[in-house]
DOLO-550069 format. One line per 10 residues: number of its first residue (from 1); their letters; for each residue x, y, z of N, C-alpha, C, O, CB. Coordinates in Angstrom, 3 decimals. Glycine has a CB too. Example, Ala and Ser with C-alpha at 12.3 -4.5 7.8 and 13.67 -1.06 7.14 Angstrom:
residues 2
1 = as = 13.190/-5.690/7.800/12.300/-4.500/7.800/13.200/-3.300/7.800/14.236/-3.319/8.465/11.308/-4.473/9.046  12.850/-2.250/7.080/13.670/-1.060/7.140/12.900/0.030/7.870/13.409/1.138/8.039/14.084/-0.598/5.725;
end
This chain:
residues 134
1 = mfvlsthvla = -41.694/21.517/-3.179/-40.424/21.691/-2.920/-39.485/21.701/-3.905/-38.353/22.145/-3.710/-40.109/20.914/-2.152  -39.893/21.197/-5.069/-39.115/21.309/-6.199/-39.045/22.577/-6.900/-38.061/23.046/-7.472/-39.500/20.414/-7.034  -40.390/23.157/-6.771/-40.359/24.612/-7.342/-39.592/25.606/-6.530/-38.971/26.513/-7.084/-41.776/25.172/-7.474  -39.616/25.468/-5.298/-38.862/26.366/-4.367/-37.518/26.180/-4.511/-36.812/27.189/-4.530/-39.187/26.184/-2.977  -36.964/24.993/-4.626/-35.582/24.630/-4.787/-35.113/25.212/-6.072/-34.068/25.858/-5.999/-35.377/23.119/-4.752  -35.671/25.112/-7.211/-35.228/25.643/-8.531/-35.167/27.182/-8.393/-34.197/27.799/-8.833/-36.236/25.196/-9.732  -36.046/27.709/-7.875/-35.891/29.170/-7.639/-34.776/29.640/-6.706/-34.191/30.699/-6.933/-37.137/29.678/-7.102  -34.482/28.889/-5.690/-33.404/29.224/-4.873/-32.144/28.932/-5.661/-31.231/29.752/-5.557/-33.459/28.478/-3.552  -31.977/27.897/-6.417/-30.922/27.744/-7.188/-30.604/28.726/-8.296/-29.450/29.031/-8.598/-31.034/26.587/-7.660  -31.673/29.199/-8.878/-31.689/30.351/-9.960/-31.009/31.558/-9.018/-29.975/32.054/-9.466/-33.459/30.772/-10.618;
11 = gvvllalala = -31.434/31.980/-7.954/-31.018/33.086/-7.113/-29.680/32.917/-6.655/-29.014/33.940/-6.498/-31.883/33.261/-5.981  -29.161/31.787/-6.409/-27.735/31.494/-5.941/-26.854/31.767/-7.284/-25.770/32.344/-7.195/-27.557/29.822/-5.326  -27.377/31.320/-8.540/-26.557/31.562/-9.829/-26.466/32.866/-10.216/-25.450/33.269/-10.782/-27.065/30.878/-10.961  -27.536/33.687/-9.953/-27.552/35.162/-10.359/-26.629/35.949/-9.327/-25.902/36.868/-9.707/-29.134/35.784/-10.347  -26.698/35.545/-8.030/-25.809/36.082/-7.095/-24.251/35.823/-7.562/-23.380/36.679/-7.403/-26.142/35.436/-5.689  -24.032/34.663/-8.101/-22.739/34.374/-8.407/-22.334/35.203/-9.651/-21.222/35.716/-9.773/-22.581/32.895/-8.602  -23.267/35.286/-10.504/-22.982/36.080/-11.853/-22.851/37.532/-11.343/-22.038/38.255/-11.919/-24.267/35.934/-13.075  -23.522/37.991/-10.393/-23.370/39.382/-9.874/-22.006/39.839/-9.546/-21.752/41.043/-9.588/-24.149/39.543/-8.691  -21.065/38.927/-9.208/-19.812/39.226/-8.981/-19.025/39.826/-10.181/-18.209/40.735/-10.026/-19.238/38.090/-8.504  -19.303/39.288/-11.338/-18.729/39.930/-12.512/-19.731/40.976/-13.163/-19.276/41.973/-13.725/-18.334/38.825/-13.551;
21 = rpwavaavgl = -20.983/40.763/-13.092/-21.954/41.868/-13.602/-22.905/42.201/-12.454/-23.784/41.445/-12.039/-22.829/41.383/-14.937  -22.619/43.460/-11.974/-23.313/43.967/-10.759/-24.843/44.083/-11.140/-25.681/43.918/-10.253/-22.686/45.429/-10.268  -25.201/44.343/-12.349/-26.560/44.490/-12.608/-27.425/43.161/-12.422/-28.650/43.225/-12.320/-26.680/45.014/-13.982  -26.854/42.176/-12.390/-27.493/40.863/-12.387/-28.147/40.702/-10.851/-28.957/39.803/-10.622/-26.328/39.634/-12.777  -27.726/41.647/-9.827/-28.526/41.519/-8.810/-30.013/42.027/-8.782/-30.874/41.666/-7.980/-27.873/42.039/-7.899  -30.153/42.924/-9.797/-31.683/43.334/-9.924/-32.546/42.046/-10.113/-33.608/41.872/-9.515/-31.946/44.369/-11.248  -31.958/41.087/-11.066/-32.751/39.961/-11.452/-33.071/38.999/-10.188/-33.980/38.174/-10.285/-31.982/39.186/-12.588  -32.402/39.104/-9.145/-32.496/38.333/-8.032/-33.983/38.719/-7.417/-34.722/37.811/-7.034/-31.219/38.619/-7.043  -34.305/39.817/-7.356/-35.652/40.163/-6.925/-36.806/39.648/-7.698/-37.871/39.299/-7.187/-35.766/41.534/-6.900  -36.512/39.621/-9.037/-37.573/38.953/-9.871/-37.612/37.427/-9.513/-38.715/36.880/-9.485/-37.275/39.158/-11.467;
31 = vvvsgvyayh = -36.645/36.809/-9.279/-36.421/35.381/-9.015/-37.166/35.073/-7.808/-37.900/34.086/-7.778/-34.934/35.008/-8.856  -37.024/35.887/-6.760/-37.602/35.773/-5.366/-39.226/35.923/-5.485/-39.998/35.102/-4.990/-36.937/36.987/-4.350  -39.604/36.988/-6.151/-41.052/37.194/-6.412/-41.651/35.991/-7.200/-42.631/35.402/-6.746/-41.272/38.535/-7.221  -41.128/35.654/-8.265/-41.544/34.539/-9.054/-41.478/33.228/-8.143/-42.446/32.470/-8.223/-40.620/34.424/-10.355  -40.522/32.917/-7.361/-40.436/31.742/-6.576/-41.520/31.706/-5.527/-42.062/30.634/-5.255/-39.099/31.644/-5.953  -41.881/32.900/-4.889/-42.936/32.836/-3.860/-44.233/32.681/-4.538/-45.107/32.005/-3.995/-42.952/34.077/-2.956  -44.445/33.260/-5.705/-45.637/33.047/-6.543/-45.805/31.567/-6.882/-46.821/30.948/-6.569/-45.544/33.879/-7.842  -44.822/31.047/-7.502/-44.848/29.544/-7.860/-45.153/28.678/-6.735/-45.953/27.746/-6.810/-43.531/29.079/-8.417  -44.435/29.033/-5.574/-44.696/28.063/-4.391/-46.084/28.161/-3.949/-46.635/27.104/-3.642/-43.777/28.347/-3.159  -46.774/29.304/-3.862/-48.005/29.504/-3.453/-48.961/28.669/-4.376/-49.888/28.019/-3.893/-48.279/30.958/-3.432;
41 = raclrhdrei = -48.730/28.706/-5.570/-49.559/28.073/-6.708/-49.550/26.584/-6.614/-50.549/25.884/-6.777/-49.013/28.479/-8.126  -48.168/26.084/-6.299/-47.905/24.648/-6.201/-48.575/24.151/-4.913/-48.885/22.960/-4.869/-46.344/24.336/-6.204  -48.822/24.917/-3.897/-49.252/24.564/-2.565/-50.891/24.680/-2.610/-51.549/24.494/-1.587/-48.529/25.586/-1.418  -51.479/24.989/-3.822/-52.883/25.224/-3.870/-53.379/26.232/-3.020/-54.350/25.940/-2.322/-53.557/24.105/-3.600  -52.855/27.463/-2.938/-53.294/28.471/-1.905/-54.126/29.325/-2.573/-54.690/30.161/-1.867/-52.187/29.253/-1.227  -54.389/29.341/-3.936/-55.366/30.276/-4.660/-56.560/29.455/-4.939/-56.589/28.225/-4.979/-54.777/30.905/-6.038  -57.545/30.273/-5.129/-58.928/29.823/-5.411/-59.028/29.314/-6.724/-59.873/28.451/-6.959/-59.921/30.883/-5.245  -58.205/29.774/-7.700/-58.141/29.305/-9.174/-57.483/27.922/-9.446/-57.568/27.334/-10.524/-57.348/30.343/-9.993  -56.805/27.459/-8.333/-55.899/26.307/-8.579/-56.711/25.019/-8.816/-57.705/24.822/-8.116/-54.920/26.107/-7.365  -56.385/24.217/-9.669/-57.047/22.872/-9.923/-56.903/21.922/-8.978/-55.764/21.577/-8.663/-56.619/22.279/-11.059;
51 = vrlrwpadhh = -58.037/21.334/-8.362/-57.807/20.363/-7.391/-58.277/18.983/-7.773/-57.928/17.994/-7.129/-58.419/20.773/-6.180  -59.103/18.916/-8.864/-59.582/17.694/-9.476/-59.594/17.750/-10.903/-59.822/18.814/-11.478/-60.884/17.365/-9.028  -59.351/16.618/-11.562/-59.337/16.593/-13.056/-60.052/15.327/-13.485/-59.820/14.241/-12.954/-57.846/16.637/-13.651  -60.922/15.498/-14.455/-61.456/14.229/-15.003/-61.259/14.321/-16.629/-61.544/15.310/-17.304/-63.098/14.027/-14.553  -60.783/13.244/-17.058/-60.513/13.100/-18.440/-61.171/11.943/-19.116/-60.523/10.924/-19.355/-59.129/13.008/-18.622  -62.405/12.056/-19.428/-63.113/10.823/-20.216/-62.529/10.560/-21.455/-61.638/11.279/-21.907/-64.602/11.045/-20.522  -63.038/9.420/-22.134/-62.410/8.973/-23.418/-62.809/9.988/-24.539/-62.259/9.804/-25.625/-62.888/7.462/-23.809  -63.592/10.921/-24.447/-64.017/11.863/-25.509/-63.253/13.168/-25.407/-63.575/14.151/-26.075/-65.535/12.140/-25.424  -62.245/13.159/-24.566/-61.327/14.233/-24.563/-61.968/15.553/-24.101/-61.330/16.590/-24.278/-60.744/14.377/-25.918  -63.120/15.591/-23.553/-63.871/16.818/-23.002/-63.633/16.755/-21.487/-64.285/16.043/-20.724/-65.530/16.811/-23.366;
61 = lawqtadgrw = -62.719/17.499/-21.162/-62.230/17.454/-19.680/-63.106/18.204/-18.823/-63.825/19.088/-19.286/-60.809/18.023/-19.491  -63.089/17.875/-17.472/-63.798/18.513/-16.510/-62.741/18.825/-15.386/-61.991/17.903/-15.067/-65.015/17.649/-16.049  -62.620/19.986/-14.786/-61.763/20.241/-13.519/-62.513/21.073/-12.483/-63.448/21.830/-12.743/-60.411/21.008/-13.887  -62.009/20.848/-11.315/-62.600/21.557/-10.158/-61.519/22.456/-9.615/-60.376/22.024/-9.471/-63.138/20.558/-9.037  -61.850/23.706/-9.308/-60.821/24.601/-8.772/-61.006/24.585/-7.263/-61.998/24.060/-6.758/-60.929/26.081/-9.370  -60.063/25.152/-6.557/-60.136/25.153/-5.119/-61.423/25.772/-4.400/-61.837/25.427/-3.293/-58.964/25.867/-4.665  -61.998/26.783/-5.257/-63.209/27.384/-4.799/-64.424/26.583/-5.063/-65.531/27.053/-4.800/-63.362/28.670/-5.386  -64.293/25.480/-5.534/-65.442/24.544/-5.511/-66.131/24.488/-6.985/-66.950/23.611/-7.260/-66.528/25.040/-4.362  -65.772/25.397/-7.822/-66.386/25.551/-9.284/-65.847/24.353/-10.103/-64.710/23.890/-10.019/-65.932/27.039/-10.050  -66.880/23.913/-10.936/-66.553/22.979/-11.936/-66.341/23.632/-13.335/-67.111/24.545/-13.635/-67.625/21.952/-11.987;
71 = yhgrlttaya = -65.456/23.291/-14.149/-65.223/23.855/-15.550/-65.194/22.732/-16.497/-64.654/21.684/-16.140/-63.878/24.678/-15.671  -65.722/22.837/-17.677/-65.687/21.871/-18.643/-64.887/22.544/-19.873/-65.122/23.708/-20.196/-67.170/21.384/-18.991  -64.151/21.936/-20.388/-63.229/22.442/-21.575/-62.416/21.249/-22.226/-62.766/20.071/-22.153/-62.127/23.587/-21.017  -61.319/21.700/-22.852/-60.444/20.935/-23.638/-59.049/21.151/-23.318/-58.749/22.208/-22.764/-60.658/21.186/-24.988  -58.176/20.321/-23.583/-56.769/20.293/-23.533/-56.192/21.044/-24.775/-56.484/20.772/-25.940/-56.280/18.836/-23.458  -55.343/22.015/-24.376/-54.639/22.943/-25.413/-53.161/22.668/-25.524/-52.499/22.751/-26.558/-54.813/24.467/-25.030  -52.715/22.320/-24.290/-51.101/22.023/-24.459/-50.866/20.835/-23.543/-51.580/20.626/-22.562/-50.036/23.381/-23.972  -49.920/20.120/-23.865/-49.536/18.994/-23.116/-48.047/18.774/-23.240/-47.518/18.546/-24.328/-50.300/17.797/-23.551  -47.316/18.854/-21.986/-45.832/18.759/-22.089/-45.448/17.681/-21.021/-45.962/17.796/-19.908/-45.073/20.235/-21.815  -44.617/16.676/-21.253/-44.092/15.773/-20.371/-42.590/15.912/-20.158/-41.813/15.773/-21.102/-44.422/14.477/-20.819;
81 = fgrwlvvlgl = -42.215/16.162/-19.035/-40.810/16.380/-18.625/-40.301/15.143/-18.016/-40.282/15.070/-16.787/-40.660/17.549/-17.644  -39.889/14.168/-18.733/-39.481/12.945/-18.176/-40.635/12.186/-17.517/-41.802/12.129/-17.906/-38.402/13.192/-17.212  -40.015/11.550/-16.321/-40.989/10.931/-15.522/-41.491/11.782/-14.296/-42.275/11.330/-13.462/-40.434/9.657/-15.067  -40.953/13.094/-14.261/-41.207/13.850/-12.960/-42.368/14.726/-13.070/-43.026/14.959/-12.056/-40.012/14.701/-12.544  -42.726/15.296/-14.328/-43.628/16.251/-14.427/-44.366/16.170/-15.719/-43.764/15.904/-16.759/-43.017/17.474/-14.238  -45.790/16.413/-15.686/-46.672/16.616/-16.820/-47.266/17.966/-16.649/-47.696/18.256/-15.532/-47.765/15.520/-16.933  -47.342/18.801/-17.584/-47.950/20.021/-17.494/-49.109/20.039/-18.601/-48.898/19.724/-19.772/-46.880/21.158/-17.663  -50.198/20.390/-18.167/-51.564/20.176/-18.903/-52.104/21.710/-19.190/-52.530/22.302/-18.199/-52.743/19.221/-17.878  -52.123/22.326/-20.304/-52.811/23.592/-20.512/-54.249/23.265/-20.763/-54.537/22.359/-21.545/-52.200/24.414/-21.686  -55.197/23.979/-20.117/-56.649/23.698/-20.379/-57.360/25.031/-20.582/-57.130/26.076/-19.973/-57.326/22.879/-19.173;
91 = radharwrrw = -58.266/24.821/-21.539/-59.221/25.935/-21.914/-60.560/25.557/-21.662/-60.986/24.512/-22.152/-59.121/26.339/-23.342  -61.467/26.467/-20.772/-62.830/26.214/-20.585/-63.531/26.478/-21.892/-63.018/27.224/-22.727/-63.389/27.042/-19.459  -64.673/25.895/-22.090/-65.522/26.082/-23.259/-66.108/27.566/-23.343/-66.254/28.155/-24.414/-66.688/25.027/-23.207  -66.418/28.086/-22.138/-66.883/29.448/-22.095/-65.886/30.561/-22.172/-66.263/31.722/-22.337/-67.597/29.614/-20.936  -64.554/30.220/-22.050/-63.531/31.307/-21.870/-62.716/31.178/-23.084/-62.183/30.120/-23.417/-62.636/31.184/-20.519  -62.625/32.358/-23.785/-61.804/32.348/-25.068/-60.412/32.626/-24.834/-59.608/32.037/-25.556/-62.296/33.345/-26.063  -59.989/33.404/-23.970/-58.601/33.689/-23.731/-57.972/33.070/-22.338/-56.770/32.824/-22.248/-58.471/35.224/-23.744  -58.780/32.874/-21.402/-58.274/32.322/-20.053/-57.950/30.848/-20.235/-58.726/30.051/-20.762/-59.378/32.498/-18.857  -56.808/30.560/-19.783/-56.247/29.167/-19.720/-55.808/28.777/-18.306/-55.336/29.623/-17.547/-55.031/29.032/-20.679  -55.943/27.676/-18.002/-55.715/27.032/-16.693/-54.353/26.054/-17.000/-54.251/25.414/-18.047/-57.184/26.115/-16.165;
101 = hcllfadals = -53.531/26.042/-16.141/-52.342/25.058/-16.257/-52.481/24.102/-15.110/-52.671/24.544/-13.977/-50.869/25.801/-16.202  -52.405/22.948/-15.319/-52.315/21.859/-14.116/-50.993/21.039/-14.319/-50.723/20.268/-15.241/-53.683/20.747/-14.120  -50.181/21.417/-13.158/-48.800/20.724/-13.075/-48.974/19.479/-12.201/-49.390/19.522/-11.044/-47.629/21.715/-12.427  -48.606/18.324/-12.879/-48.735/17.012/-12.188/-47.320/16.434/-12.018/-46.618/15.899/-12.876/-49.676/15.997/-13.012  -47.062/16.658/-10.733/-45.617/16.132/-10.373/-45.754/14.485/-10.166/-46.840/13.950/-9.945/-45.004/16.926/-8.852  -44.676/13.864/-10.254/-44.764/12.462/-10.126/-45.286/11.910/-8.780/-45.960/10.884/-8.688/-43.474/11.935/-10.383  -44.902/12.704/-7.727/-45.684/12.245/-6.538/-47.027/12.768/-6.327/-47.554/12.476/-5.254/-44.984/12.535/-5.379  -47.627/13.433/-7.088/-49.021/13.715/-6.963/-50.080/12.912/-7.360/-51.255/13.140/-7.070/-49.234/14.709/-7.504  -49.613/11.815/-8.132/-50.383/10.691/-8.522/-49.691/9.436/-8.220/-48.473/9.474/-8.044/-50.712/10.753/-9.924  -50.318/8.344/-8.142/-49.739/7.043/-8.023/-48.710/6.924/-9.228/-48.811/7.627/-10.234/-50.887/5.890/-8.043;
111 = erahrhlrar = -47.659/5.926/-9.033/-46.786/5.778/-10.225/-47.634/5.253/-11.346/-47.497/5.781/-12.450/-45.562/4.818/-9.956  -48.475/4.296/-11.197/-49.172/3.769/-12.296/-50.030/4.892/-13.039/-49.999/5.012/-14.264/-50.052/2.615/-11.799  -50.800/5.706/-12.205/-51.572/6.676/-12.855/-50.794/7.691/-13.519/-51.301/8.179/-14.529/-52.440/7.272/-11.969  -49.568/8.140/-13.122/-48.771/9.047/-13.768/-48.130/8.535/-15.107/-47.902/9.229/-16.098/-47.764/9.459/-12.835  -47.876/7.159/-14.954/-47.423/6.438/-16.294/-48.458/6.342/-17.319/-48.192/6.439/-18.517/-46.963/5.001/-16.040  -49.721/6.140/-16.831/-50.785/5.834/-17.805/-51.048/7.275/-18.412/-51.289/7.358/-19.616/-52.174/5.107/-17.089  -51.008/8.470/-17.583/-51.176/9.681/-18.249/-50.136/10.058/-19.350/-50.487/10.595/-20.401/-51.203/10.676/-17.260  -48.928/9.773/-19.079/-47.909/10.072/-19.990/-48.158/9.334/-21.241/-48.138/9.921/-22.322/-46.585/9.766/-19.438  -48.440/7.818/-21.118/-48.810/7.135/-22.126/-49.911/7.493/-22.986/-49.917/7.322/-24.205/-48.976/6.092/-21.719  -50.984/8.074/-22.197/-52.200/8.546/-22.978/-51.912/9.767/-23.868/-52.445/9.949/-24.963/-53.357/8.916/-21.996;
121 = ltvypppldd = -51.059/10.544/-23.318/-50.783/11.746/-24.088/-49.850/11.536/-25.222/-49.705/12.370/-26.116/-50.242/12.778/-23.226  -49.188/10.345/-25.162/-48.298/9.870/-26.285/-49.066/9.098/-27.312/-48.986/9.394/-28.504/-47.155/8.982/-25.755  -49.853/8.056/-26.849/-50.493/6.969/-27.642/-51.906/7.443/-28.180/-52.336/7.201/-29.307/-50.652/5.643/-26.731  -52.499/8.094/-27.277/-53.878/8.496/-27.637/-54.028/10.022/-27.394/-54.791/10.430/-26.518/-54.958/7.672/-26.782  -53.315/10.848/-28.152/-53.370/12.364/-27.979/-54.773/12.841/-28.303/-55.585/12.226/-28.994/-52.309/13.119/-28.928  -54.973/14.130/-27.660/-56.231/14.735/-27.884/-56.260/15.297/-29.454/-55.288/15.362/-30.208/-56.449/15.921/-26.762  -57.525/15.657/-29.723/-57.637/16.128/-31.313/-56.639/17.409/-31.471/-56.540/18.250/-30.577/-59.383/16.638/-31.772  -55.982/17.471/-32.572/-55.005/18.441/-32.874/-55.508/19.702/-33.566/-54.956/20.178/-34.558/-54.009/17.828/-33.674  -56.580/20.208/-32.986/-56.976/21.726/-33.600/-56.041/22.730/-33.252/-55.514/23.440/-34.109/-58.373/22.300/-33.078  -55.825/22.820/-32.144/-54.717/23.888/-31.729/-53.755/23.525/-30.566/-53.265/24.362/-29.808/-55.418/25.207/-31.289;
131 = vetg = -53.525/22.115/-30.506/-52.951/21.570/-29.300/-51.307/21.613/-29.701/-50.799/21.233/-30.757/-53.610/19.948/-28.934  -50.747/22.105/-28.707/-49.180/21.996/-28.672/-48.748/20.977/-27.893/-49.086/20.986/-26.709/-48.495/23.189/-28.171  -47.958/19.955/-28.379/-47.391/18.950/-27.572/-45.798/18.996/-27.555/-45.171/19.325/-28.562/-47.899/17.611/-28.069  -45.188/18.654/-26.377/-43.774/18.680/-26.371/-43.173/17.426/-25.787/-41.951/17.303/-25.715/-43.308/19.853/-25.641;
end
């Protein structure tokens, strides 16, 4: 619901801006398409969406997608947006350019598990070969 509401708010802001700048109406279509796409991804309606994530102590992650496949790889990016959202960028061992992103909203995990994840990213970060943290 958070993803959908942010896109609706962006559309409302663009419509308000369109009163002064009529060309801003064109951007509303982009926001609508982006919102629908983001909402479908957040609802796990694609086969490529991550449904399970395992992160052992050696930082070699494993994740399962909605189509049932398991991938093994490493963390490439990690962003924590306060208490509400953690975004993990993952790259499979066999994929050079393909990245997966796992969005973990606060209500997707127990409060304790979400807090431990944020602490782990801060206190015990993954190896810094090409990791971007925010």
